MMTF fields as JSON, N, C-alpha, C and O atoms, coordinates in Angstrom:
{
  "mmtfVersion": "1.0.0",
  "mmtfProducer": "UNKNOWN",
  "numBonds": 447,
  "numAtoms": 448,
  "numGroups": 112,
  "numChains": 1,
  "numModels": 1,
  "chainsPerModel": [1],
  "groupsPerChain": [112],
  "chainIdList": ["A"],
  "bondAtomList": [4, 2, 8, 6, 12, 10, 16, 14, 20, 18, 24, 22, 28, 26, 32, 30, 36, 34, 40, 38, 44, 42, 48, 46, 52, 50, 56, 54, 60, 58, 64, 62, 68, 66, 72, 70, 76, 74, 80, 78, 84, 82, 88, 86, 92, 90, 96, 94, 100, 98, 104, 102, 108, 106, 112, 110, 116, 114, 120, 118, 124, 122, 128, 126, 132, 130, 136, 134, 140, 138, 144, 142, 148, 146, 152, 150, 156, 154, 160, 158, 164, 162, 168, 166, 172, 170, 176, 174, 180, 178, 184, 182, 188, 186, 192, 190, 196, 194, 200, 198, 204, 202, 208, 206, 212, 210, 216, 214, 220, 218, 224, 222, 228, 226, 232, 230, 236, 234, 240, 238, 244, 242, 248, 246, 252, 250, 256, 254, 260, 258, 264, 262, 268, 266, 272, 270, 276, 274, 280, 278, 284, 282, 288, 286, 292, 290, 296, 294, 300, 298, 304, 302, 308, 306, 312, 310, 316, 314, 320, 318, 324, 322, 328, 326, 332, 330, 336, 334, 340, 338, 344, 342, 348, 346, 352, 350, 356, 354, 360, 358, 364, 362, 368, 366, 372, 370, 376, 374, 380, 378, 384, 382, 388, 386, 392, 390, 396, 394, 400, 398, 404, 402, 408, 406, 412, 410, 416, 414, 420, 418, 424, 422, 428, 426, 432, 430, 436, 434, 440, 438, 444, 442],
  "bondOrderList": [1, 1, 1, 1, 1, 1, 1, 1, 1, 1, 1, 1, 1, 1, 1, 1, 1, 1, 1, 1, 1, 1, 1, 1, 1, 1, 1, 1, 1, 1, 1, 1, 1, 1, 1, 1, 1, 1, 1, 1, 1, 1, 1, 1, 1, 1, 1, 1, 1, 1, 1, 1, 1, 1, 1, 1, 1, 1, 1, 1, 1, 1, 1, 1, 1, 1, 1, 1, 1, 1, 1, 1, 1, 1, 1, 1, 1, 1, 1, 1, 1, 1, 1, 1, 1, 1, 1, 1, 1, 1, 1, 1, 1, 1, 1, 1, 1, 1, 1, 1, 1, 1, 1, 1, 1, 1, 1, 1, 1, 1, 1],
  "groupList": [{"groupName": "MET", "atomNameList": ["N", "CA", "C", "O"], "elementList": ["N", "C", "C", "O"], "formalChargeList": [0, 0, 0, 0], "bondAtomList": [1, 0, 2, 1, 3, 2], "bondOrderList": [1, 1, 2], "singleLetterCode": "M", "chemCompType": "L-PEPTIDE LINKING"}, {"groupName": "ARG", "atomNameList": ["N", "CA", "C", "O"], "elementList": ["N", "C", "C", "O"], "formalChargeList": [0, 0, 0, 0], "bondAtomList": [1, 0, 2, 1, 3, 2], "bondOrderList": [1, 1, 2], "singleLetterCode": "R", "chemCompType": "L-PEPTIDE LINKING"}, {"groupName": "TYR", "atomNameList": ["N", "CA", "C", "O"], "elementList": ["N", "C", "C", "O"], "formalChargeList": [0, 0, 0, 0], "bondAtomList": [1, 0, 2, 1, 3, 2], "bondOrderList": [1, 1, 2], "singleLetterCode": "Y", "chemCompType": "L-PEPTIDE LINKING"}, {"groupName": "ALA", "atomNameList": ["N", "CA", "C", "O"], "elementList": ["N", "C", "C", "O"], "formalChargeList": [0, 0, 0, 0], "bondAtomList": [1, 0, 2, 1, 3, 2], "bondOrderList": [1, 1, 2], "singleLetterCode": "A", "chemCompType": "L-PEPTIDE LINKING"}, {"groupName": "LYS", "atomNameList": ["N", "CA", "C", "O"], "elementList": ["N", "C", "C", "O"], "formalChargeList": [0, 0, 0, 0], "bondAtomList": [1, 0, 2, 1, 3, 2], "bondOrderList": [1, 1, 2], "singleLetterCode": "K", "chemCompType": "L-PEPTIDE LINKING"}, {"groupName": "ASN", "atomNameList": ["N", "CA", "C", "O"], "elementList": ["N", "C", "C", "O"], "formalChargeList": [0, 0, 0, 0], "bondAtomList": [1, 0, 2, 1, 3, 2], "bondOrderList": [1, 1, 2], "singleLetterCode": "N", "chemCompType": "L-PEPTIDE LINKING"}, {"groupName": "HIS", "atomNameList": ["N", "CA", "C", "O"], "elementList": ["N", "C", "C", "O"], "formalChargeList": [0, 0, 0, 0], "bondAtomList": [1, 0, 2, 1, 3, 2], "bondOrderList": [1, 1, 2], "singleLetterCode": "H", "chemCompType": "L-PEPTIDE LINKING"}, {"groupName": "THR", "atomNameList": ["N", "CA", "C", "O"], "elementList": ["N", "C", "C", "O"], "formalChargeList": [0, 0, 0, 0], "bondAtomList": [1, 0, 2, 1, 3, 2], "bondOrderList": [1, 1, 2], "singleLetterCode": "T", "chemCompType": "L-PEPTIDE LINKING"}, {"groupName": "PRO", "atomNameList": ["N", "CA", "C", "O"], "elementList": ["N", "C", "C", "O"], "formalChargeList": [0, 0, 0, 0], "bondAtomList": [1, 0, 2, 1, 3, 2], "bondOrderList": [1, 1, 2], "singleLetterCode": "P", "chemCompType": "L-PEPTIDE LINKING"}, {"groupName": "ASP", "atomNameList": ["N", "CA", "C", "O"], "elementList": ["N", "C", "C", "O"], "formalChargeList": [0, 0, 0, 0], "bondAtomList": [1, 0, 2, 1, 3, 2], "bondOrderList": [1, 1, 2], "singleLetterCode": "D", "chemCompType": "L-PEPTIDE LINKING"}, {"groupName": "GLN", "atomNameList": ["N", "CA", "C", "O"], "elementList": ["N", "C", "C", "O"], "formalChargeList": [0, 0, 0, 0], "bondAtomList": [1, 0, 2, 1, 3, 2], "bondOrderList": [1, 1, 2], "singleLetterCode": "Q", "chemCompType": "L-PEPTIDE LINKING"}, {"groupName": "SER", "atomNameList": ["N", "CA", "C", "O"], "elementList": ["N", "C", "C", "O"], "formalChargeList": [0, 0, 0, 0], "bondAtomList": [1, 0, 2, 1, 3, 2], "bondOrderList": [1, 1, 2], "singleLetterCode": "S", "chemCompType": "L-PEPTIDE LINKING"}, {"groupName": "TRP", "atomNameList": ["N", "CA", "C", "O"], "elementList": ["N", "C", "C", "O"], "formalChargeList": [0, 0, 0, 0], "bondAtomList": [1, 0, 2, 1, 3, 2], "bondOrderList": [1, 1, 2], "singleLetterCode": "W", "chemCompType": "L-PEPTIDE LINKING"}, {"groupName": "LEU", "atomNameList": ["N", "CA", "C", "O"], "elementList": ["N", "C", "C", "O"], "formalChargeList": [0, 0, 0, 0], "bondAtomList": [1, 0, 2, 1, 3, 2], "bondOrderList": [1, 1, 2], "singleLetterCode": "L", "chemCompType": "L-PEPTIDE LINKING"}, {"groupName": "ILE", "atomNameList": ["N", "CA", "C", "O"], "elementList": ["N", "C", "C", "O"], "formalChargeList": [0, 0, 0, 0], "bondAtomList": [1, 0, 2, 1, 3, 2], "bondOrderList": [1, 1, 2], "singleLetterCode": "I", "chemCompType": "L-PEPTIDE LINKING"}, {"groupName": "PHE", "atomNameList": ["N", "CA", "C", "O"], "elementList": ["N", "C", "C", "O"], "formalChargeList": [0, 0, 0, 0], "bondAtomList": [1, 0, 2, 1, 3, 2], "bondOrderList": [1, 1, 2], "singleLetterCode": "F", "chemCompType": "L-PEPTIDE LINKING"}, {"groupName": "VAL", "atomNameList": ["N", "CA", "C", "O"], "elementList": ["N", "C", "C", "O"], "formalChargeList": [0, 0, 0, 0], "bondAtomList": [1, 0, 2, 1, 3, 2], "bondOrderList": [1, 1, 2], "singleLetterCode": "V", "chemCompType": "L-PEPTIDE LINKING"}, {"groupName": "GLU", "atomNameList": ["N", "CA", "C", "O"], "elementList": ["N", "C", "C", "O"], "formalChargeList": [0, 0, 0, 0], "bondAtomList": [1, 0, 2, 1, 3, 2], "bondOrderList": [1, 1, 2], "singleLetterCode": "E", "chemCompType": "L-PEPTIDE LINKING"}, {"groupName": "GLY", "atomNameList": ["N", "CA", "C", "O"], "elementList": ["N", "C", "C", "O"], "formalChargeList": [0, 0, 0, 0], "bondAtomList": [1, 0, 2, 1, 3, 2], "bondOrderList": [1, 1, 2], "singleLetterCode": "G", "chemCompType": "PEPTIDE LINKING"}],
  "groupTypeList": [0, 1, 2, 3, 4, 3, 5, 6, 4, 4, 7, 8, 9, 2, 9, 10, 3, 5, 8, 4, 11, 12, 13, 14, 2, 10, 9, 12, 15, 4, 12, 16, 17, 8, 7, 13, 9, 18, 13, 5, 5, 13, 7, 5, 7, 11, 8, 13, 18, 1, 14, 2, 17, 16, 9, 14, 15, 2, 8, 10, 17, 13, 6, 9, 4, 6, 5, 9, 13, 8, 15, 13, 8, 10, 5, 18, 14, 8, 7, 18, 11, 17, 16, 4, 4, 13, 0, 17, 7, 13, 17, 8, 4, 4, 5, 2, 14, 16, 7, 7, 16, 14, 2, 11, 4, 8, 13, 4, 7, 3, 13, 4],
  "groupIdList": [1, 2, 3, 4, 5, 6, 7, 8, 9, 10, 11, 12, 13, 14, 15, 16, 17, 18, 19, 20, 21, 22, 23, 24, 25, 26, 27, 28, 29, 30, 31, 32, 33, 34, 35, 36, 37, 38, 39, 40, 41, 42, 43, 44, 45, 46, 47, 48, 49, 50, 51, 52, 53, 54, 55, 56, 57, 58, 59, 60, 61, 62, 63, 64, 65, 66, 67, 68, 69, 70, 71, 72, 73, 74, 75, 76, 77, 78, 79, 80, 81, 82, 83, 84, 85, 86, 87, 88, 89, 90, 91, 92, 93, 94, 95, 96, 97, 98, 99, 100, 101, 102, 103, 104, 105, 106, 107, 108, 109, 110, 111, 112],
  "secStructList": [7, 7, 7, 7, 7, 7, 5, 1, 6, 6, 1, 6, 6, 7, 7, 6, 6, 1, 7, 7, 5, 7, 7, 7, 7, 7, 7, 7, 7, 7, 7, 7, 7, 7, 7, 7, 6, 6, 4, 4, 4, 7, 7, 6, 6, 7, 1, 7, 7, 7, 3, 3, 3, 3, 3, 3, 7, 7, 7, 4, 4, 4, 2, 2, 2, 2, 1, 1, 1, 7, 1, 1, 7, 3, 3, 3, 7, 7, 6, 6, 7, 7, 1, 7, 3, 3, 3, 7, 7, 1, 1, 7, 3, 3, 3, 3, 3, 3, 3, 2, 2, 2, 2, 2, 2, 2, 2, 2, 6, 6, 7, 7],
  "xCoordList": [4.726, 4.978, 6.297, 6.577, 7.079, 8.345, 8.204, 7.377, 9.023, 8.984, 10.366, 11.382, 10.381, 11.643, 11.383, 10.285, 12.404, 12.26, 13.506, 14.633, 13.277, 14.382, 14.872, 14.1, 16.146, 16.726, 17.736, 18.891, 17.272, 18.159, 17.579, 16.479, 18.31, 17.944, 16.537, 15.926, 16.014, 14.699, 13.544, 12.387, 13.836, 12.754, 12.317, 13.138, 11.028, 10.505, 11.2, 11.449, 11.518, 12.147, 13.577, 13.954, 14.347, 15.752, 16.532, 16.432, 17.313, 18.105, 19.578, 20.01, 20.355, 21.764, 22.583, 23.653, 22.105, 22.839, 22.812, 23.693, 21.81, 21.709, 22.281, 22.315, 22.731, 23.267, 22.185, 21.0, 22.596, 21.653, 21.189, 21.958, 19.914, 19.373, 18.257, 17.596, 18.05, 17.03, 16.235, 16.71, 15.037, 14.193, 14.023, 13.821, 14.106, 13.894, 12.846, 12.986, 11.797, 10.771, 11.155, 11.483, 11.109, 11.361, 10.248, 9.909, 9.689, 8.619, 9.255, 9.832, 9.148, 9.797, 8.852, 9.259, 7.622, 6.659, 6.596, 6.699, 6.426, 6.197, 4.841, 4.663, 3.889, 2.557, 2.564, 3.1, 1.966, 1.912, 0.482, -0.366, 0.228, -1.085, -1.315, -0.413, -2.52, -2.771, -2.737, -3.374, -1.995, -1.907, -1.458, -0.779, -1.827, -1.387, -0.242, 0.232, 0.209, 1.316, 2.556, 2.954, 3.163, 4.394, 4.212, 5.202, 2.974, 2.731, 3.32, 3.897, 3.188, 3.701, 5.225, 5.799, 5.886, 7.351, 7.974, 9.182, 7.174, 7.698, 7.951, 7.184, 9.03, 9.357, 9.612, 9.593, 9.851, 10.145, 11.438, 11.637, 12.316, 13.595, 13.644, 14.708, 12.515, 12.482, 12.811, 12.415, 13.531, 13.877, 12.656, 12.706, 11.586, 10.368, 9.227, 9.229, 8.268, 7.071, 5.849, 5.949, 4.704, 3.455, 2.463, 2.539, 1.535, 0.447, -0.846, -1.027, -1.747, -3.011, -4.183, -4.074, -5.292, -6.574, -7.386, -7.681, -7.75, -8.354, -9.63, -9.844, -10.46, -11.579, -11.162, -10.744, -11.273, -10.762, -11.887, -12.684, -11.935, -12.914, -12.165, -11.279, -12.517, -11.904, -12.71, -13.845, -12.176, -12.934, -13.3, -12.528, -14.47, -14.985, -14.014, -13.898, -13.325, -12.415, -11.2, -10.51, -10.927, -9.813, -10.253, -9.402, -11.546, -12.041, -11.507, -11.002, -11.602, -11.125, -9.62, -9.133, -8.894, -7.422, -6.939, -5.936, -7.641, -7.201, -8.03, -7.845, -8.924, -9.838, -9.124, -9.594, -7.999, -7.288, -6.592, -6.536, -6.065, -5.322, -5.434, -4.515, -6.56, -6.737, -5.759, -5.256, -5.509, -4.69, -5.447, -6.673, -4.717, -5.238, -6.232, -7.435, -5.734, -6.599, -7.126, -6.569, -8.208, -8.748, -9.409, -9.803, -9.529, -10.189, -11.697, -12.262, -12.331, -13.78, -14.285, -13.505, -15.592, -16.212, -16.888, -17.854, -16.387, -16.99, -18.428, -18.806, -19.219, -20.604, -20.629, -19.884, -21.484, -21.62, -20.589, -20.518, -19.785, -18.759, -18.983, -19.702, -18.382, -18.432, -17.041, -16.867, -16.047, -14.653, -14.125, -14.309, -13.466, -12.852, -11.612, -10.8, -11.475, -10.34, -9.777, -10.447, -8.545, -7.944, -8.448, -8.172, -9.196, -9.84, -9.344, -9.158, -9.137, -8.771, -9.976, -10.303, -10.629, -11.858, -11.763, -10.863, -12.707, -12.8, -13.804, -14.098, -14.32, -15.303, -14.649, -13.455, -15.429, -14.889, -14.457, -15.039, -13.458, -12.946, -13.057, -12.669, -13.589, -13.757, -12.762, -12.542, -12.163, -11.235, -10.1, -9.723, -9.561, -8.479, -7.16, -6.875, -6.358, -5.077, -3.971, -3.791, -3.235, -2.158, -0.916, -1.007, 0.236, 1.479, 1.806, 1.219, 2.723, 3.077, 3.67, 3.504, 4.356, 4.934, 3.821, 3.886, 2.796, 1.689, 0.83, 0.363, 0.621, -0.321, 0.273, -0.481, 1.587, 2.187, 1.842, 1.543, 1.872, 1.558, 0.085, -0.188, -0.885, -2.282, -2.564, -3.363, -1.931, -2.154, -1.707, -2.386, -0.58, -0.076, -0.905, -0.798, -1.737, -2.58, -3.975, -4.853, -4.186, -5.416, -6.568, -7.726, -6.288, -7.377, -7.796, -6.981, -9.052, -9.551, -9.868, -10.299],
  "yCoordList": [0.03, -1.087, -0.835, 0.28, -1.865, -1.755, -2.412, -3.303, -1.959, -2.49, -3.018, -2.37, -4.178, -4.749, -5.417, -5.911, -5.425, -6.012, -6.826, -6.346, -8.069, -8.93, -8.542, -8.056, -8.758, -8.478, -9.579, -9.532, -10.566, -11.634, -12.194, -11.814, -13.093, -13.562, -14.155, -14.116, -14.7, -15.348, -14.394, -14.814, -13.127, -12.155, -11.556, -11.411, -11.203, -10.713, -9.459, -9.377, -8.495, -7.271, -7.135, -6.123, -8.186, -8.217, -7.099, -6.907, -6.359, -5.244, -5.528, -5.472, -5.834, -6.172, -5.008, -5.221, -3.793, -2.617, -2.507, -1.881, -3.109, -3.076, -4.351, -5.383, -4.303, -5.512, -6.584, -6.267, -7.841, -8.941, -8.939, -8.649, -9.271, -9.362, -10.398, -10.644, -11.007, -12.01, -11.616, -10.84, -12.139, -11.897, -13.188, -14.256, -13.076, -14.228, -13.838, -12.814, -14.643, -14.387, -15.106, -16.292, -14.382, -14.984, -14.564, -13.384, -15.518, -15.239, -14.889, -15.75, -13.622, -13.139, -13.138, -12.769, -13.535, -13.472, -14.781, -15.859, -14.675, -15.846, -15.633, -14.675, -16.51, -16.367, -16.862, -17.928, -16.081, -16.422, -16.259, -15.682, -16.774, -16.6, -15.12, -14.448, -14.592, -13.171, -12.815, -13.474, -11.777, -11.279, -9.832, -9.401, -9.096, -7.714, -7.597, -6.494, -8.724, -8.702, -8.096, -8.505, -7.137, -6.529, -5.459, -4.916, -5.132, -4.128, -2.779, -2.095, -2.388, -1.086, -1.035, 0.051, -2.176, -2.213, -2.089, -1.881, -2.212, -2.141, -0.697, 0.2, -0.479, 0.854, 0.77, -0.317, 1.919, 1.945, 1.214, 0.803, 1.046, 0.382, -1.037, -1.656, -1.563, -2.941, -3.918, -3.697, -5.001, -5.964, -6.736, -7.292, -6.771, -7.462, -6.473, -5.444, -6.776, -5.951, -6.836, -8.062, -6.208, -6.958, -6.27, -5.065, -7.064, -6.554, -6.964, -8.129, -5.991, -6.246, -5.845, -4.94, -6.523, -6.082, -5.645, -6.451, -4.358, -3.789, -3.01, -2.584, -2.837, -1.91, -0.725, -0.903, 0.488, 1.674, 2.678, 2.935, 3.236, 4.255, 5.501, 5.423, 6.648, 7.928, 8.537, 8.953, 8.61, 9.176, 10.644, 11.395, 11.032, 12.387, 13.44, 14.515, 13.159, 14.148, 14.46, 15.45, 13.638, 13.899, 14.584, 14.986, 14.724, 15.274, 16.683, 16.943, 17.58, 18.952, 18.991, 19.74, 18.198, 18.192, 17.63, 18.1, 16.629, 15.926, 16.266, 15.645, 17.218, 17.526, 17.894, 17.53, 18.607, 19.027, 17.87, 17.853, 16.914, 15.817, 14.548, 14.22, 13.842, 12.619, 11.519, 11.512, 10.607, 9.441, 8.455, 8.51, 7.571, 6.39, 6.664, 6.459, 7.123, 7.369, 6.067, 4.991, 6.194, 5.023, 5.459, 6.616, 4.541, 4.832, 4.865, 4.038, 5.822, 5.925, 6.892, 7.597, 6.919, 7.843, 8.946, 8.684, 10.173, 11.271, 11.539, 11.23, 12.116, 12.48, 13.42, 14.399, 13.118, 13.957, 13.678, 14.413, 12.63, 12.297, 10.886, 10.098, 10.576, 9.218, 8.605, 7.483, 9.354, 8.939, 8.54, 9.26, 7.386, 6.929, 7.771, 8.023, 8.202, 9.041, 8.556, 7.846, 8.945, 8.671, 9.737, 10.923, 9.311, 10.257, 10.056, 8.93, 11.167, 11.124, 11.64, 12.826, 10.738, 11.086, 10.653, 9.907, 11.134, 10.759, 9.621, 9.237, 9.093, 8.014, 6.72, 6.513, 5.848, 4.535, 3.756, 3.912, 2.935, 2.123, 0.655, 0.255, -0.14, -1.583, -2.34, -1.987, -3.376, -4.256, -3.463, -3.74, -2.497, -1.638, -2.385, -2.879, -2.474, -3.177, -2.179, -1.178, -2.464, -1.573, -2.397, -3.563, -1.759, -2.344, -1.677, -0.648, -2.237, -1.635, -0.252, 0.605, -0.008, 1.316, 2.334, 3.433, 1.981, 2.895, 3.081, 4.187, 2.012, 2.029, 2.553, 2.931, 2.59, 2.956, 4.379, 4.602, 5.344, 6.741, 6.897, 7.468, 6.409, 6.531, 5.813, 6.298, 4.677, 3.938, 4.751, 4.765, 5.422, 6.255, 7.514, 8.183, 7.853, 9.043, 8.69, 9.553, 7.485, 7.044, 6.737, 6.868, 6.334, 5.809, 4.467, 3.757, 4.133, 2.884, 1.877, 0.764],
  "zCoordList": [-7.879, -8.757, -9.486, -9.927, -9.601, -10.32, -11.683, -11.873, -12.632, -13.986, -14.341, -14.088, -14.915, -15.382, -16.729, -16.986, -17.584, -18.913, -19.233, -19.111, -19.644, -20.041, -21.434, -22.261, -21.681, -22.998, -23.324, -22.902, -24.082, -24.561, -25.852, -26.256, -26.501, -27.839, -27.929, -28.998, -26.838, -26.872, -26.563, -26.566, -26.3, -26.067, -27.402, -28.308, -27.538, -28.812, -29.344, -30.546, -28.507, -29.0, -28.468, -27.879, -28.698, -28.284, -28.964, -30.175, -28.169, -28.69, -28.406, -27.255, -29.456, -29.284, -28.749, -28.178, -28.921, -28.456, -26.926, -26.336, -26.284, -24.818, -24.216, -24.886, -22.967, -22.329, -22.182, -22.073, -22.18, -21.988, -20.535, -19.618, -20.349, -18.998, -18.963, -19.972, -17.786, -17.561, -16.335, -15.506, -16.216, -15.047, -14.272, -14.85, -12.967, -12.093, -11.065, -10.396, -10.931, -9.931, -8.643, -8.653, -7.55, -6.251, -5.306, -5.219, -4.61, -3.655, -2.313, -1.65, -1.919, -0.697, 0.494, 1.596, 0.303, 1.387, 2.14, 1.555, 3.445, 4.278, 4.938, 5.691, 4.666, 5.226, 6.653, 6.955, 7.523, 8.947, 9.446, 8.764, 10.645, 11.256, 11.545, 12.045, 11.236, 11.462, 12.946, 13.767, 13.275, 14.644, 14.624, 13.693, 15.626, 15.764, 16.761, 17.03, 17.315, 18.267, 17.629, 16.539, 18.288, 17.806, 16.756, 16.265, 16.389, 15.352, 15.743, 14.898, 16.994, 17.433, 17.466, 17.546, 17.407, 17.439, 16.049, 15.938, 14.991, 13.627, 13.223, 13.574, 12.484, 11.986, 10.486, 9.909, 9.855, 8.419, 8.09, 6.947, 9.064, 8.817, 9.375, 9.381, 9.845, 10.361, 9.244, 8.1, 9.553, 8.509, 7.983, 6.886, 8.742, 8.325, 8.228, 8.904, 7.402, 7.289, 7.288, 7.245, 7.334, 7.326, 6.396, 6.157, 5.88, 5.066, 5.765, 6.118, 5.964, 6.643, 5.762, 4.936, 5.947, 5.398, 6.605, 7.487, 6.643, 7.844, 7.518, 6.383, 8.528, 8.484, 9.342, 10.486, 8.794, 9.479, 9.684, 8.782, 10.877, 11.221, 11.67, 12.521, 11.1, 11.462, 12.606, 12.378, 13.827, 14.952, 14.704, 14.108, 15.163, 14.972, 15.507, 14.92, 16.593, 17.193, 16.311, 16.556, 15.293, 14.374, 13.078, 12.284, 12.849, 11.575, 11.311, 10.219, 12.259, 12.037, 11.817, 10.97, 12.567, 12.467, 11.13, 10.592, 10.587, 9.369, 8.139, 7.092, 8.23, 7.138, 5.836, 4.758, 5.916, 4.707, 3.987, 2.757, 4.735, 4.12, 4.98, 5.73, 4.867, 5.661, 5.239, 4.115, 6.148, 5.858, 4.965, 4.863, 4.334, 3.665, 2.526, 2.691, 1.384, 0.227, -0.365, -0.146, -1.117, -1.815, -3.11, -3.255, -4.04, -5.309, -5.11, -4.393, -5.749, -5.679, -6.728, -7.37, -6.895, -7.849, -7.037, -6.321, -7.145, -6.391, -6.836, -7.966, -5.937, -6.25, -7.455, -7.502, -8.418, -9.601, -10.679, -11.664, -10.515, -11.501, -12.018, -11.402, -13.124, -13.669, -13.733, -14.207, -13.249, -13.356, -11.984, -11.002, -11.927, -10.684, -10.394, -11.284, -9.139, -8.738, -7.412, -6.662, -7.133, -5.833, -4.876, -5.057, -3.847, -2.944, -1.52, -1.058, -0.842, 0.567, 1.338, 1.283, 2.054, 2.759, 4.217, 4.603, 5.014, 6.418, 6.617, 7.749, 5.526, 5.599, 6.073, 5.858, 6.719, 7.108, 5.869, 4.796, 6.019, 4.909, 5.29, 6.388, 4.377, 4.6, 3.737, 2.578, 4.297, 3.576, 2.934, 1.796, 3.637, 3.138, 3.313, 4.404, 2.265, 2.313, 2.655, 1.962, 3.727, 4.149, 4.496, 4.88, 4.351, 4.846, 6.163, 6.496, 6.914, 8.196, 8.006, 8.874, 6.902, 6.651, 6.456, 7.006, 5.678, 5.422, 6.671, 6.942, 7.426, 8.536, 9.838, 10.735, 9.975, 11.257, 11.683, 12.857, 10.773, 11.118, 11.515, 12.571, 10.706, 11.127, 12.445, 13.245, 12.684, 13.911, 15.113, 16.14, 14.996, 16.092, 16.269, 17.297, 15.277, 15.346, 15.864, 15.894, 16.258, 16.917, 15.976, 16.372, 14.75, 13.915, 14.508, 15.097, 14.351, 14.951, 13.872, 14.175]
}
């Protein structure tokens, strides 16, 4: 997440010592029909990206190889705790939101 703050006479905590600045919201997303066509052709430097909501299953044959640091962390409450934490597990994930940059490495590693 990025943070930006406007600084001009109409903002509540205007500071004359700092340069004036304004914020402009621009919608950079173009919604398209969902498809996986071309997913394998996208790279970290591709001019376009995609966001997916996916269900992910970690195959048993990858458990030993990825046990120390599995892909795709998610928030959850560990057993015996009351505090939500960022956890990296081998458990299946439902409705997981990923971008092509985040998902490209796990996809090439044979996650299903």
